[in-house]
FINUDO-430099 format. One line per field, with one value per residue (C-alpha): x, z, y; residue number from 1. Coordinates in Angstrom, 2 decimals, decimal comma, m for minus. Example, Ala and Ser with C-alpha at 12.3 -4.5 7.8 and 13.67 -1.06 7.14 Angstrom:
% FINUDO-430099
u <- 12,30;13,67 .
w <- 7,80;7,14 .
v <- m4,50;m1,06 .
num <- 1;2 .
END
This chain:
% FINUDO-430099
u <- 46,00;46,45;43,22;43,88;44,35;40,79;37,84;35,99;32,93;35,24;35,66;32,32;31,55;34,93;33,82;29,88;30,89;32,91;30,05;27,69;29,61;29,99;26,12;25,37;27,61;30,31;34,13;34,90;33,85;33,63;32,72;29,04;29,24;31,15;28,65;25,89;27,27;27,86;24,16;23,32;24,98;22,86;23,88;26,15;27,84;26,58;22,70;22,77;25,00;22,33;19,48;21,15;21,95;18,20;19,04;16,80;19,19;16,66;16,34;20,12;20,10;17,75;19,43;22,92;21,36;20,00;23,22;24,72;21,92;23,32;26,85;27,53;27,15;29,58;27,69;28,42;31,42;33,72;32,62;34,85;32,75;33,83;36,49;36,02;38,60;39,21;38,94;41,41;38,71;38,30;41,67;42,37;39,66;40,97;44,71;42,94;41,35;44,05;45,45;44,59;44,19;41,75;41,82;44,66;45,92;42,53;41,09;37,72;36,29;33,17;34,82;37,01;34,53;34,14;37,81;36,77;33,71;36,01;38,46;35,68;34,10;37,62;37,87;34,57 .
w <- 166,86;167,57;168,22;166,32;163,08;163,29;161,62;163,71;163,26;164,26;167,26;168,39;167,12;169,67;172,48;172,26;172,17;175,09;176,86;175,51;176,97;180,69;180,42;179,88;182,75;180,36;181,48;177,62;174,37;171,50;167,78;168,65;170,84;167,81;165,41;167,60;168,38;164,21;163,47;166,24;164,45;162,80;159,15;159,20;156,67;158,13;158,19;154,42;153,54;155,18;153,57;150,23;150,41;151,35;154,97;157,73;159,95;162,79;162,53;162,82;165,72;167,56;167,27;168,16;171,22;171,87;171,66;173,83;176,65;177,00;177,82;181,71;183,56;186,47;189,35;192,76;194,91;192,53;189,62;188,72;186,89;183,78;183,57;180,14;178,04;174,23;173,42;171,40;168,67;168,75;168,62;165,70;163,82;164,39;163,53;159,91;159,85;160,61;157,40;154,57;155,87;153,64;153,04;154,88;156,70;158,55;159,43;158,65;160,91;158,88;155,76;157,69;159,32;155,89;155,95;158,22;155,46;152,36;153,92;154,48;150,94;149,37;151,53;150,69 .
v <- 110,90;114,79;115,94;119,15;117,62;116,24;118,48;120,41;118,11;115,36;116,93;117,34;113,95;112,42;114,82;113,69;109,99;110,37;112,12;109,86;106,77;108,79;109,78;105,78;104,57;103,05;103,43;103,09;105,01;102,71;102,92;102,58;105,76;107,66;106,26;107,52;110,62;110,98;110,27;112,95;115,74;117,91;118,59;115,97;113,68;110,29;110,45;112,36;109,37;106,82;108,56;108,55;104,70;103,76;103,49;104,90;106,82;106,57;102,79;102,52;105,20;103,30;100,07;101,56;102,81;99,65;98,06;100,89;100,16;96,32;97,11;96,90;100,58;101,34;103,19;103,77;105,14;103,14;104,94;107,71;110,14;111,49;109,06;107,34;105,60;104,67;101,03;99,65;99,03;102,43;103,85;101,49;103,19;106,45;105,53;104,32;107,50;109,54;107,09;109,81;113,36;115,16;118,85;121,03;117,99;117,81;114,27;113,86;110,65;110,80;110,27;107,68;105,41;103,88;102,51;99,23;98,50;98,96;96,56;93,94;94,60;93,76;90,38;89,13 .
num <- 1;2;3;4;5;6;7;8;9;10;11;12;13;14;15;16;17;18;19;20;21;22;23;24;25;26;27;28;29;30;31;32;33;34;35;36;37;38;39;40;41;42;43;44;45;46;47;48;49;50;51;52;53;54;55;56;57;58;59;60;61;62;63;64;65;66;67;68;69;70;71;72;73;74;75;76;77;78;79;80;81;82;83;84;85;86;87;88;89;90;91;92;93;94;95;96;97;98;99;100;101;102;103;104;105;106;107;108;109;110;111;112;113;114;115;116;117;118;119;120;121;122;123;124 .
END
C-alpha cells in the first residue's frame, strides 16, 4: 500500500500503531495496535462513531490494552529496537481499506476499518 495515498490521520494512526507495538515490546504491528492508535486520536472518527453507537470508547480502549498486554514481548540483546513488522492480518485489512478510495484518491483507514465487520454481517 502506498502510504502517500492515505489521509493524514490514517498515516498518523499507522505510525502510532507501529510506535505502540515497539513500546510494548512487540515485533509485529497488528489490527489491535491500529485500533488503539485510532481510539487515541484526538477528534478522531472512531471514538465519535463508538459513542454514537452507544459503545464506551474508554472501555474498548482498556480491553484492547489488556489484549495487547497478553502478547509475547521481546526484550534483551536479541531484540532489535525499532524493528516492527506488519502482520499478514493487518496487511489484509489495509488492502481492504485501499479497495475504495475516499476523497481525491486518499484512503482513510478509519472509514475502512468497517470493511471486515460488513463482511461478517453479510455472512450471518
